[in-house]
GUZAMAR-709649 format. One record per residue: residue number from 1; chain; x, y, z of N, C-alpha, C in turn. Coordinates in Angstrom, 2 decimals. Example, Ala and Ser with C-alpha at 12.3 -4.5 7.8 and 13.67 -1.06 7.14 Angstrom:
BEGIN
ATOM num cadena     nc1     nc2     nc3    cac1    cac2    cac3     cc1     cc2     cc3
ATOM   1      A   13.19   -5.69    7.80   12.30   -4.50    7.80   13.20   -3.30    7.80
ATOM   2      A   12.85   -2.25    7.08   13.67   -1.06    7.14   12.90    0.03    7.87
% end
This chain:
BEGIN
ATOM num cadena     nc1     nc2     nc3    cac1    cac2    cac3     cc1     cc2     cc3
ATOM   1      A   -1.14   -6.57   10.11   -1.27   -5.24    9.52   -0.86   -4.21   10.56
ATOM   2      A   -0.13   -3.20   10.12    0.29   -2.11   10.99   -0.63   -0.92   10.80
ATOM   3      A   -0.69   -0.09   11.81   -1.53    1.09   11.76   -0.69    2.30   11.39
ATOM   4      A   -1.20    3.11   10.49   -0.53    4.34   10.09   -1.43    5.49   10.51
ATOM   5      A   -0.85    6.47   11.20   -1.62    7.63   11.65   -1.56    8.71   10.59
ATOM   6      A   -2.72    9.22   10.22   -2.84   10.31    9.26   -3.68   11.42    9.88
ATOM   7      A   -3.36   12.63    9.49   -4.21   13.74    9.95   -5.56   13.62    9.24
ATOM   8      A   -6.55   14.27    9.78   -7.89   14.21    9.20   -7.90   14.76    7.78
ATOM   9      A   -7.12   15.80    7.55   -7.06   16.41    6.22   -6.46   15.43    5.21
ATOM  10      A   -5.35   14.80    5.58   -4.71   13.86    4.66   -5.58   12.63    4.41
ATOM  11      A   -6.31   12.21    5.42   -7.21   11.08    5.23   -8.33   11.43    4.24
ATOM  12      A   -8.87   12.62    4.35   -9.91   13.05    3.41   -9.36   13.16    1.99
ATOM  13      A   -8.11   13.61    1.88   -7.47   13.68    0.56   -7.31   12.28   -0.02
ATOM  14      A   -6.91   11.33    0.81   -6.78    9.94    0.38   -8.12    9.39   -0.08
ATOM  15      A   -9.18    9.66    0.67  -10.51    9.20    0.29  -10.93    9.77   -1.06
ATOM  16      A  -10.68   11.05   -1.26  -11.06   11.70   -2.51  -10.30   11.11   -3.69
ATOM  17      A   -9.00   10.92   -3.54   -8.19   10.36   -4.62   -8.59    8.92   -4.93
ATOM  18      A   -8.87    8.14   -3.90   -9.25    6.75   -4.13  -10.63    6.65   -4.79
ATOM  19      A  -11.52    7.57   -4.47  -12.84    7.57   -5.11  -12.73    7.86   -6.60
ATOM  20      A  -11.79    8.74   -6.97  -11.59    9.06   -8.38  -11.12    7.84   -9.17
ATOM  21      A  -10.35    6.96   -8.51   -9.87    5.75   -9.18  -10.81    4.57   -8.96
ATOM  22      A  -11.85    4.76   -8.17  -12.85    3.73   -7.88  -12.24    2.50   -7.21
ATOM  23      A  -11.32    2.75   -6.26  -10.75    1.65   -5.48  -10.74    2.05   -4.00
ATOM  24      A  -10.56    1.07   -3.15  -10.54    1.32   -1.71   -9.30    2.14   -1.34
ATOM  25      A   -9.41    2.96   -0.30   -8.28    3.80    0.11   -7.00    3.00    0.40
ATOM  26      A   -7.13    1.88    1.07   -5.95    1.06    1.38   -5.31    0.53    0.11
ATOM  27      A   -6.12    0.08   -0.83   -5.59   -0.41   -2.10   -4.89    0.71   -2.87
ATOM  28      A   -5.47    1.89   -2.83   -4.87    3.04   -3.52   -3.52    3.38   -2.90
ATOM  29      A   -3.46    3.38   -1.59   -2.21    3.69   -0.88   -1.14    2.65   -1.20
ATOM  30      A   -1.51    1.38   -1.23   -0.56    0.33   -1.58   -0.05    0.50   -3.01
ATOM  31      A   -0.93    0.90   -3.91   -0.55    1.13   -5.31    0.47    2.27   -5.41
ATOM  32      A    0.23    3.35   -4.67    1.16    4.47   -4.68    2.54    4.06   -4.14
ATOM  33      A    2.55    3.29   -3.07    3.81    2.84   -2.49    4.57    1.98   -3.48
ATOM  34      A    3.88    1.08   -4.16    4.52    0.23   -5.17    5.12    1.06   -6.29
ATOM  35      A    4.40    2.06   -6.76    4.89    2.91   -7.85    6.16    3.64   -7.44
ATOM  36      A    6.17    4.21   -6.26    7.35    4.94   -5.78    8.52    3.98   -5.57
ATOM  37      A    8.25    2.83   -5.00    9.31    1.86   -4.73    9.93    1.35   -6.02
ATOM  38      A    9.14    1.14   -7.05    9.63    0.60   -8.31   10.39    1.64   -9.14
ATOM  39      A   10.26    2.91   -8.81   11.00    3.96   -9.52   12.47    3.99   -9.15
ATOM  40      A   12.82    3.43   -8.00   14.21    3.49   -7.51   15.16    2.77   -8.42
% end
């Protein structure tokens, strides 16, 4: 696993969005990446 650096503000935004979907932040981030990648 690689480490990604996020600002504190962006990390809090990620936490808030992942809580709304009731999934872990890492899982939410992976889901977003898959969605963007599949749009190409």
